[in-house]
C-alpha positions in Angstrom: 0.0 0.4 0.3 1.7 3.5 -1.2 0.4 6.5 0.7 0.4 9.8 -1.8 1.1 12.9 -0.5 -1.1 16.0 -1.5 0.3 18.0 -4.3 0.1 21.2 -2.3 2.6 19.7 0.3 6.0 19.0 -0.4 7.7 16.0 1.2 10.0 16.8 4.3 12.9 16.4 3.7 15.1 14.2 6.4 17.8 16.7 8.8 21.3 15.8 9.1 22.3 14.8 12.9 24.0 17.4 14.6 27.4 16.4 16.0 27.7 16.7 19.6 30.8 18.7 20.9 31.3 18.6 24.4 32.8 22.2 25.4 35.2 22.2 28.2 36.7 24.6 30.0 35.8 28.2 30.7 33.7 30.1 28.4 33.7 33.7 27.9 31.3 36.4 26.8 32.1 38.3 23.4 33.4 41.8 24.0 32.2 43.9 21.2 33.6 46.9 21.5 31.4 50.0 20.2 33.0 51.9 16.8 34.2 55.0 16.7 32.6 56.7 13.6 34.2 60.3 14.1 37.5 58.6 14.2 36.8 56.5 10.6 35.0 59.9 9.5 38.6 61.6 10.0 40.4 59.4 8.7 38.7 59.4 5.2 38.9 63.2 5.5 42.0 62.9 6.0 42.9 60.9 2.9 41.0 62.8 0.7 42.7 66.3 2.1 45.7 64.7 1.0 44.2 63.9 -2.4 42.5 67.0 -3.0 45.5 69.1 -1.4 47.9 67.5 -4.2 45.4 67.8 -7.2 45.6 72.0 -5.7 49.0 72.0 -5.9 49.5 70.7 -8.8 47.1 73.3 -10.1 48.9 76.0 -8.8 51.9 74.8 -10.3 49.9 75.3 -13.9 48.7 79.0 -13.0 45.9 78.9 -10.6 46.0 80.9 -7.1 46.0 79.7 -3.6 49.1 77.5 -3.6 49.5 78.2 0.1 45.8 76.8 1.2 46.7 73.6 -0.9 50.4 73.2 0.9 48.3 73.9 4.1 45.9 71.9 3.9 48.5 68.6 2.6 50.7 69.2 5.5 47.9 69.6 8.0 46.3 65.5 6.1 50.0 64.1 6.4 50.3 65.3 10.0 47.3 64.4 11.1 47.4 60.9 8.9 50.5 60.1 10.8 48.9 61.1 14.7 46.5 58.8 13.5 48.5 56.3 13.1 50.9 57.1 15.9 48.1 56.8 18.6 46.8 53.8 16.6 50.1 51.9 17.7 50.3 53.5 21.0 47.0 52.0 22.0 47.5 48.5 20.7 48.7 47.3 24.2 46.1 49.2 26.1 43.3 46.6 28.0 45.4 43.8 27.4 46.2 44.1 31.0 43.3 45.4 32.7 
């Protein structure tokens, strides 16, 4: 005797067995650190300042005005980027010993 399923109901697929993995040791919850959108914005704006200032210096060398502003923007962008990297490197070890 064969049982037929109705046409509108799909056949149920067999489920794969879930392997049991015993957990040993202490379990700690994952620590999620909040993001810092302002730091990311500062990095992006610093990089774009370097790019636009470089383009501005090139245009000023061809006769456009305000070369001093382009040089100041390039200087601020590079110094800000270096400061960002130095603070990032200096803060790598903070929190491991707390």
